[in-house]
C-alpha positions as CSV (number, residue, x, y, z in Angstrom):
1,Q,-48.7,40.3,-61.2
2,V,-51.2,37.5,-60.4
3,Q,-50.4,34.5,-58.3
4,L,-52.5,31.3,-58.3
5,V,-51.9,28.6,-55.7
6,E,-53.9,25.3,-56.0
7,S,-54.4,22.9,-53.1
8,G,-56.6,20.0,-52.1
9,G,-55.4,17.3,-54.4
10,G,-54.4,13.9,-53.2
11,L,-55.0,10.2,-53.5
12,V,-58.6,9.1,-53.2
13,Q,-60.5,5.9,-53.9
14,A,-63.0,5.7,-56.7
15,G,-66.4,7.0,-55.6
16,G,-64.9,9.5,-53.2
17,S,-64.9,13.3,-53.3
18,L,-62.3,16.1,-53.3
19,R,-62.5,19.9,-53.1
20,L,-59.7,21.7,-54.8
21,S,-58.9,25.3,-53.9
22,C,-57.3,28.1,-55.9
23,A,-56.1,31.0,-53.9
24,A,-55.6,34.1,-56.0
25,S,-53.6,37.2,-55.3
26,G,-52.5,40.3,-57.1
27,R,-53.7,43.7,-58.0
28,T,-56.3,42.6,-60.6
29,F,-58.2,40.7,-57.9
30,G,-58.0,43.6,-55.5
31,D,-59.5,46.0,-57.9
32,N,-61.9,43.5,-59.3
33,S,-60.7,43.7,-62.9
34,M,-60.2,39.9,-63.4
35,G,-62.6,38.4,-65.8
36,T,-62.7,34.6,-65.5
37,L,-61.3,31.9,-63.3
38,G,-61.0,28.4,-64.8
39,W,-60.0,24.9,-63.9
40,F,-58.2,22.6,-66.4
41,R,-56.7,19.2,-66.1
42,Q,-54.0,17.2,-67.8
43,A,-53.7,13.5,-67.5
44,P,-50.5,11.6,-68.3
45,G,-50.0,11.4,-72.1
46,K,-53.0,13.5,-72.8
47,E,-53.7,17.1,-73.8
48,R,-54.8,19.6,-71.3
49,E,-58.6,19.9,-71.1
50,F,-61.1,22.4,-69.9
51,V,-63.0,21.4,-66.8
52,A,-65.0,24.4,-65.5
53,A,-64.9,28.2,-65.3
54,I,-66.6,31.0,-63.3
55,S,-67.1,34.7,-63.9
56,W,-65.1,36.6,-61.4
57,R,-67.3,39.7,-61.4
58,G,-70.6,37.8,-61.8
59,S,-71.9,34.3,-61.1
60,N,-71.9,32.6,-64.4
61,T,-70.5,29.1,-64.4
62,Y,-69.4,26.9,-67.3
63,Y,-68.6,23.2,-67.5
64,A,-67.1,20.8,-70.0
65,N,-70.0,18.8,-71.5
66,S,-68.3,15.5,-70.9
67,L,-68.0,15.7,-67.1
68,E,-71.5,14.4,-66.3
69,G,-72.4,16.9,-63.7
70,R,-69.9,15.6,-61.1
71,F,-67.9,18.9,-61.0
72,T,-69.0,22.1,-59.3
73,I,-67.1,25.4,-59.5
74,S,-67.7,28.1,-56.9
75,K,-65.9,31.1,-55.5
76,D,-65.5,33.1,-52.4
77,S,-64.8,36.6,-53.5
78,A,-63.9,37.8,-50.0
79,K,-61.1,35.3,-49.9
80,N,-60.1,35.6,-53.6
81,T,-60.5,31.8,-53.8
82,V,-62.1,29.5,-56.4
83,Y,-63.1,26.0,-55.6
84,L,-63.7,22.8,-57.6
85,Q,-65.8,20.2,-55.9
86,I,-65.4,16.8,-57.6
87,N,-67.8,14.0,-56.6
88,S,-68.0,10.3,-57.6
89,L,-64.4,10.3,-58.6
90,K,-63.3,7.9,-61.2
91,P,-59.8,6.6,-62.1
92,E,-60.0,8.5,-65.3
93,D,-60.2,11.7,-63.3
94,T,-56.5,11.2,-62.4
95,A,-54.7,14.2,-63.6
96,V,-52.9,17.4,-62.6
97,Y,-55.5,20.0,-62.0
98,Y,-54.6,23.6,-62.9
99,C,-56.2,26.9,-61.9
100,A,-56.1,29.6,-64.5
101,A,-57.1,33.3,-64.6
102,A,-58.1,35.5,-67.6
103,T,-58.5,39.2,-67.5
104,S,-61.2,38.9,-70.2
105,A,-64.7,37.9,-69.1
106,Y,-65.2,36.3,-72.6
107,V,-62.5,33.7,-72.2
108,I,-64.0,30.4,-71.0
109,R,-62.9,27.1,-72.5
110,L,-59.8,27.9,-74.5
111,G,-56.7,27.5,-72.3
112,S,-54.4,29.5,-74.6
113,R,-56.5,32.6,-73.9
114,Y,-55.9,32.5,-70.1
115,D,-53.3,34.9,-68.8
116,Y,-52.1,33.3,-65.6
117,W,-51.7,29.7,-64.4
118,G,-51.0,28.0,-61.1
119,Q,-48.5,25.2,-60.6
120,G,-51.2,22.5,-60.4
121,T,-52.3,20.0,-57.8
122,Q,-52.2,16.2,-58.4
123,V,-55.4,14.2,-58.1
124,T,-55.0,10.4,-58.2
125,V,-58.0,8.2,-58.1
126,S,-57.5,4.5,-57.3
127,S,-59.8,1.8,-58.4
């Protein structure tokens, strides 16, 4: 069993920054068999969209082409934690941000291929 717990969301003014955290636990993290950790977001009335992903056993990172370089994904393997730094926040970044984990290292952008999901953390950006 894998548990993912997101934190770090909140209300922030446009132009500000946030760092989201995803604390992971479970046997697959302890024995290093997890493949990919990803961040997705879902805004009200919109479909869930891919934001970023990172290889758990390596250091490859992947980003949605549309996010203009404002997002940075990183990890602390010793803490089993993945981070999402968001800079220059815009009102259109308002969404629930979800952390997801896949046992496959080849799963990146397709949410349906991820095996585990957190409960999400709300990010609200005011103009």
